[in-house]
N, C-alpha and C positions, 0 to 999 in steps of 0.2 A: 433404551438403546438407541445411539445413533444412527441414523439414516446413512449409506456408506455411496460414495462418489467412485467412479472406477479409480480415480487418480488419489480417493483417501487410501486405498491399499499399497500405495506404496509408501506410506508414512508408516513406518516399523519404530516402536519404541527403542530409543537407545541408538538410532543410526544415526552418525555423523552429521549428516549433510540432508536429514529428511525434506525441510521447507523446499530447497532451491532442488533437490531431485524431483519432487513433486511438481514445480513450477515446468520446469525442463520436460519431465514427462508427461506434462498436460499439454504443452505447447505442439509435442512431437505427434500426439494423438490429435491436432486438430482442435481438443476443447479448451475451455475457457472457465474461468473461476472468478468469485467476487469475495472481498473482505468487508467487513464492518470496522470502521474507525473509531475507536473510544477515546474521548478527552478526559481524563480524568475530573477535571476542574466541572466535567458538566453530568457524570453520571451520579443518577441517584438511586440509592443501593435495591429501593424497593422494585421501581419501575425496571431498572437493570436486571436484576433476577427473571422478571416477566420477558423481557428482551432476549436471556438467554435461552428461557422457554423456545422462543419462537424460532432461534438462529438455528436449532437442533430441526424443528420441525421443517424450514427450508436448505438444508442442507447450506449452510455458509461454510466456504471453506476456511477463512482466516477472519482473527481478531488482528487489527493493529491498533497497538496502545502508545498513545502520546501525543504529542502537540509541538507546536512551537514555541508557546510560554505557558509552561504550567504552573499557577501559585499552590496547587493542593496535592504535595506529591502521595496519591494516594494508589501508585503502579502496584504495590505490593498487594492490597487488600483488593484492589479491582483483578488481578490474575487469579488470587486464590481462589476468588467467588466464581470467575470463569471456571478455574479446575474444577470446582464442586459441583458445579451443573452441565458441564460438558467436556468432551475429547477433543474439540476444533484446536487447532495451534492457534498459538498468540506471538506474535511478532513484535519487538518496540520501535516505534517510528519517534526517534529522539530528537527533539530540538535543542540537545547540547549534551555535553560529557555526564550531566549531572542524573542525565534521564535512562539510568542502565539498572536494572531489575534482573537477578539473574534466574529467577524461576520463570521467566518466560520461555520460551521455546527457541526463540534467536531474536535478532537485531538486523535492522538495516541499517548497515556502515553507510552512512549518507554524505557521499563527496558531491558537493553544489558546483557541479560543473558549467551550469548555465551562468556562475556568476564570477566573481573575480578577487573575491574575498578571501583571502589564505587563510584565514581562522576557519571556515567552514570548507575548504577545499581538503586542509590536511592540520590545522592547527587543534582544533579540539578533537581528532582524531589521537594526536600524538598525546596529551593528557588523558586518555579513554583507552589507551591500547593496553597497559597492564591491567588493569581491571577485566578488561576484556578477554585478555588471554586467560584470566583465570577464574571466569564466571562461568565456563560451562555452554555458555550461548554458542547458537550456531550463529557466525559470522556472515551477514549478505552484504557482500562489496557492492553501492548502488551509486550509479549517477544518476543522482536528483536533478531534475531541472524543472526551474520554475516557469511557467508561461503567463505572459497577461493575460487576465481576467474582466478586464474592465475596470477595476479597483484595486488600491493597493491592499494587500494582504497582511496577514502580523507576520507571515514569513518573510518576505521582503523587506519589512520594516525592519524586523530583528535580525534580519543577515546584511543589512546593507548591499542587497545588491538588487538588479535592474531585471526583473523576468524579461524571458524571450519574447520578442514581438508575435503577437497572437496569427499574424497572417505571414510569417516567413517560417514555412516549414521547411526551406532547404536549411538555416541555421540550425535549426534544430536537429535535423538529419546528422549533418555534419560533426556537430556538439556530440551528438549519441553515439557515433562513428569511431570519435576520439576518443570516446570513455570505453567503448570495447574493444578500443587497440589497447588502452592502458590496461586492461584484465579485469575491468569491473564485469560483475557478473548478472547485472538486473539495471534495466533503465526504467525511471519512475520519471514520468511526465505530469507534473503538478501546478494547477489552476489554483490551488490556493481554498482553505475553509471558506466556505460561504460564498465561493467564486459567483459572477454573475453570468461568466459563460465559462462552459466547459474548455477543452483541450479541443481543439478543430479537429474531425476527422481527416481532413488533408494533412495535416502536421502527423498525426499519428502514423499516416499510411506513408507517408514521407519516413519515417523513423523507423517503421516497420520493414520497408525495403532496406534501408541502410545497415540493419542491425540483424544478428541471428537469435542474440540473448532476449530470454523475458521480458516481455514490456510491460510495467503497472500503469495505470492511467487514474486521477483522481482529481477530485475540485470540480465543485459546479453540476455533479450527474444527479440530476434531480428529477427526471423522468424518465418512463421505462424506452422512451424514444432515442434519447442520448444514452443512455445505457446500451442499447441496440447499434446505434451508431459507432461508438467506441471499439466495443466487440467486433464490429463487422470491418474496421478500418485497420485491425490488427492489435488491438489491444490484448493482452491473456490474461490481465488479471485488473479488474474495474474495484475501484475504493469507494465506500460510500459511509459519510457520516453524518453532517448537518441535515440532510433529507430524509434520513430516518430518524433523526432527533426530532422533527419537525413533525413529521408524518410516519407514525411506526406502520402504517398500510403500505407502505412503500417497499418494504421489506419483501412482501410476497410477490409486488410486482418485481421487482428485482430478479426474483428467484426465479420467477417463471420467462424471464427475457433469457437468463442464462441457461436454465433446462431446457428450452426451445430450441437455443442455438447449438446445445450438446448433443439433441439429438437429434439433428439434422448432420452432425460430424460422425455420428454412430457410424 
């Protein structure tokens, strides 16, 4: 039996907005959550099953499945395996309109509001809309904001956009504010996979002050200290991928940080 967080109780089977409702409710309680990002190109079946066992033990809140450039379209197999071993909700993190798998619980419908490439602001969305409409997936309209991490990432190259400057929190705050005014339900600050440095606490805090909707932060969170700093600055959900791939023992460290934060929030 999977251990349960207080905010897991908000996830009812068949509830049309269970992921978004969970994130909003978690934020209202002053609690935090964390997700493990799974890249279908990097997952090996044997080690993956072992990872899933550990995620049950450490109360992972969500799985994000996807990446900017996928060469192995194994989304369905990955999600089927997750379903066999855990009840943790699975959210698609698509790089383009081809990365849609109805077997997931929801999809981050990413609008790349930090860039000015219309293809990733609305173009891919138009192509995907009919499939998404019939998929049964919970659609999570998300303002996606790339932040400079000290090196060019795959997502900045593929999207042909310039990330937000690392040291310009006011630009990020105004961008997020515009996204919320446009009706987006989540803000995702991402330094990118394998980032040299994470999104700064100053930028997270500025965005937190600017918007009321939940904030997701990912990229470059590879130590307990960085995870704590992101949560303390105002992140509601932190996302970790590479750090756990490289060091599976980082998972219990991360769980300890989130658990300790939530104990204080009780």
